[in-house]
N, C-alpha and C positions, 0 to 999 in steps of 0.2 A: 207716354206719362200716366194716363189714366189706368192702362193695363198694369203697369207696374204699380200703382197705387192699390189695386185689388189684389194683385199677386202677393203683395207683402202683407195683407191682412188689415190694410186701414193705416192711418196715420200714426197710430200708438206704436203699431209695429215697425213703422219705418223709422222711429227714434228710439234706437236702443239705449238703455240706461247707461250712463257713464260712470266707470268705476276706476278706482287708483289700484294700480297693482305692479309689482317690480318686473321687470323685463325677464329676470332670471328666476321668477318665483316657482316657475313650473319645472325646473332643472333640479333634479335630486341626486347628490352624490352619495353612493353607498360606500363606506369605508369599511374594508376589512383585510384581512391576511391574504398576500398574494400566492400564486403558486410557487412551491418550493422549487429552486432551480438547482438540480444536481449536475454534477460535472458527467462528460460522457464515460461509458465504461469500457472504451477501448483501450488496447494495450498502451498506446503511445500517451493517451491523455493520463491514464493510471500512473505510468512511470513518471511523466512530468509533474503531476500533482501529489502524488503519493510517495514518491521517492526523492526526486530532486528537489520538490518543493515543500517537503515535510519533514521535520527533524526526526519526529518518532518514527515515521516509516522508513526513513533512511536508516536509522539506527538498528531498527529491528531487522530488516534485510541484512545489513552489515554483519551483526552479531551472529545470525544464523549461519549465513555463508561463510564467513571466515571461520566460526567454530567448526562447522561440518568438513570444511576443506582442508582443516589443520590436523583431522584425525588421521593416524597412522593405519594403513590398509594392509591386511594379509591375504595371500593368495594359497590355497590350498585345494585338494581334491579329496576323495574318500580315503586317501592311503598316506598322505603326507602333507605338510605345510612347507611351502617352497620359500627357500632364503634366497634364490635367484631363480628368475624366468624371464622370457622374452616379453611377457604379458606386463611385469613389474618394471622391466626396464621402459617398456613404451608408456607405461603410466607415469614414470618418473620425469621422464623428458618427453612429454607428447608432441611438440612441435618447437621449431627453433625459437619461437617468441614467448613461450610460455613453460613454466614447470607445472608440477602436479598441483600445488596449492593454487596457482592462477587459474588453471584450467577449470577445476572444480568449483572455485569460487564464482567464476563466471556461469558456470552450469547450475548451481545453487541458486544464484541471483536470477537468473532467466526463469527458473522454476518457481521462485517465490513470487515474482512480478508479473507474471503471464500465466502461470500454471503448466508451462510446457518447457521442456528442454531438449536441445536437438546436438547430437556429436556426430561428425562426419569421420570416416575412416579414410585417409588417404593412401593410396598405394596398395590396396588390398587385392588388386587384379591378379597379382603374382603370388598371394598367399596371404600370410599375415600383415596388417596393416603397419605403415612405417610412421604415420603421424596422425594425431587426433586433433580436431578442431570444435570448437563450440560455435554453433550457428545461432543468430538471432531469432528468437522466437517471433518477434513481430514481422518478420520478412518471409518466414515459412508457412506454407499452406498444404494442408493434406489433400491429396488427390484420391477421392474414394472410387473403387470399382462398381461394377454392376449389382455385386452382392452386398455391397456396403463397406467392406474391408478396404483399407488402404492399398493403392497399386502403385503409389508415387507421391514424392513430396516435392513440391514447386518452390525454390528459393529466389525471391526477387530483389534485386539491388541495382540501383542506378539505371533504371528503365530496362535492365536484362532480366532474363529469367534461365534458370538451370534446374532440369528436373532430375530428380534421384528416382531410378525405377526400382522398385522392391518387389515387383510382382514374381520376379525370378532370381533364384540364387539367394545367397545371404545378403540382407540389406546393408547398404553402405552408410544408413543412417540410424542411430539409436534413438527413438523417440521415448523420453520419460515423461510422463504426465501425472498430475495429479488428479484425484477423483471428481469427476463431475457427474451429477446424477441426471442431467438433462442434455449432454453432449457425447456423441459416440467417438469423436476424434480429438478433441482439445480438453484440456484440463481446467480446473477452476482454481485460480490462485487466492491466497489469503488477502492479497491487496483488493481483489473484487469484493469480498467479504467485508472488507474494512473501508470500502469507498465512501459511504455516507459519513462515518466517523472521521475520515481524513478531510471531507467537506467542512464539517463542522469545525474541526480544529484550524483549518486553513481559514475559515469565516472569522473565527475568534480571534486569529492573529492578526487578521487585516483590521479588525475592530479596536484591538490594542494600538496597532501603529497609528489610525486614524485619531486615537485619543493623544498619543504622544505629538502628532503634528498639530494639534490644537492645545499645546501646552499642558497636555494631561489632565485635562478638566473638561466636563461638557460644557457647551455654549450657554450663554444666558440670553435674556432679552432686553433689549432697549425700548423704552416705553415712553412715549411723547405726550406730554401733558401740556397743550397749549391754553392760551387765553381764553376765559369765558366758555371752558368745556371743549374747545375745540381739539380734536384728537387725530388730525390727519396732517402729515407733511405735504408739501408741495412736491411734483415731480423733481424739480431741480434739488431741493433738498434731500429728498430720500436718495437719488443718484449719487449725491456727495457724500453722503453717509456711508453708502455701501462700498463706494471706492476707499473711503478713508479706513474702513474696516479691513477690506481686502489687503490693502498695501501697507498698514501699519500694525495691524492687530491680529494677523493669523500667521500660522506656521510656527515651527520651532524656533526659529530666528527671533520671532517678537514675543517668546514666552515671558510673561511677567512684567511686559512693559505696560505703564500706566496709560489709562484712557481718558482724555480730555473730552467732557462733553459739554455742549453749549446749553444755554437754558432752555428749559422745558424737556430735556431729555434726562432719563432715569435710568441707570443700570441695574437690572434685577438678575443677579446670579441664580443659576440653578444647580443644585446639587445632585448627587447619585442618589436614584431611587433604589430601594431593596432589590427590585428586579434587574436594576443596571449591574449591581454589584454581584449577580450570579454568574455573570459571562466567565469569570475565572474558574469556577467550578465547573461549568460546561466544558471549558477546554480542557480541564483535568480528566473529567469523566471520558471526553472522545479520545484522549491520549491513552487511558487504560483500555478502551474498547479496540483500539489499533493493536495496543500490544496483546490482548486477548486472542485476536484474530490470528497472530502470528505465533502465538504460543510462548511469548517473552514474558517472564515475571516483570511486572512495572517496577517492582523494587531495583531490578539492574538497569532501569532506565533512568532512575532518579525521580519518577513520578510521584508526588506526594499524596499522602492520604491512603496508601496501601500497605498494609500490615498482615499479608496473607501468610508470609514466611516468617519464622523467628529471628533468622539472621541472614546476611548475604550468602553465606557458604551453602545453607539449605536452598535458597532461591537459585543459586547456581546449579546444585546438583539436580534439582528438578528441571531446569532449563535443558541441561544435558540429557537426561533420562527421557523426557516427556516430548522433546521437540527437536534436538540435534540428532540423537541416534536413531529414532526412527526415520527421519528423512535421509539420513548417511546410510543406513542400512539398506532401504529400499533402492537408492539409487546406485549403490556400489554393487548390489545383486544384479540389477538390470544390465550395468555395464559388464561384469563378469560374465552373464550368460551371453550377452552380445558378442563380446571379444572370443568366447568359447567357440562360437559357431564358425570362426575363421579356420580353425583347426579340429584336431580330432580328438581333444582332451575335452573333459568335462570339468570346468574350474568354478570355484567359488570365491567371490571378491567379497570382503566384508570388513568393517572398521575393528581394530585391534582394541577389544576393551581392556586389555591389561594395561594401555599405555594412555589410558584417559585420566588424566590427574584428578578431575573432579569426582570420578567413580571409584577413586583408589579405596576408599573405606568399605564400600559396598562389594568391591572385588575381594578385599582381604577377608571378610566376613564369609563370603561364599567358598573361598579355597579353604577356610578353617573347617566348615561345615563338611564339605564334599571330602577332604582328607580324614576327618575324623569317623567317618562312616565305614564300618569294618564288614558290611555284608555286600559291598559293591566290588567288583573287580575293577582293576586298574583301566581296562578298556571303558568300563561303564562310566568311570569317573572322569576319563578324558572326553566322552561324548557329553556328559554334563556341562563341562567347562568349554564346551565347543571346540575341542581340539580334536585332530583327526587321530584314529588308531595307528599304533607302532607295531612293527614286528616284534613278537614275542610277548605282547600283552596278554594277559589272561583274562 
């Protein structure tokens, strides 16, 4: 005891001053914005959230895929345009389950959603293929060789894998991919570029749904004013009030139901602040960003606030000229070159621009300009119009 007395520095040190303080006074809570939670960027998640779960992304992919698949195709070489050809017959009826439009719509859909499209040739061992099938991009993996170039494609489904060897002979798989600046084997899809806008649009939709579930108005506050300044409910009173609110005054079923408050309780409704009202504009801006990534004029999607084009016809023409035709031309050229490798002919497959209704006015003007030029030969005029030369052309 004596040693403790001297160790503590005397009697005064042994009796610390008594102070009043809150038990939680030293705990400080910092309030701030949390980290942004973006959806994963894998093909399955992007397809689920951006196509199956987002109306803007769904409509963009459907519009482009259906428009590109509906374009008539022409097959020609350097001498003639074919009216009938085995390649045209194969494209017209690629397999027993699909026609030309269905096959190309599936191919364009895969390309827009994942940046990659794969077509398998069936029965090519004996010569020209007898069937064409579109393979799902999320199930396909590129197998690179020692030099970095693909030597095979591995298709996995149902726990089983099938490998397509492309190291020898003509490949049985045609891989069409979009440009990707940081990947040597896979393409970058418009859905990946629009992923953040898709998340914002989906979050705004969920926020709107939450408002509808809450009678389409923000919640208010129940203020308790007890006698003599007492401002706290007992535990039993608080639990009963919460149960009453949850069972009788929440959800769309109870929208507009009057609230009966006992003495000492006062309802303080809360209105929308200006920042709360911006969510609709945010949703529309996200929809325009999604349409921008896919190259679809927002006017064609019914997105308000967009007046880039003077009328619907001009927007539709820009849609075909800037989005549909470049995609269809590139895909058709890849497939035509791939199918040419199964035979000895050099074939060119391309969309028939003369049968695109949206570009009829442009084609009429081009034909008139070319036909009115007198210093060009017939063969030169045909080349300007994308037609092969004919025998006897000068």
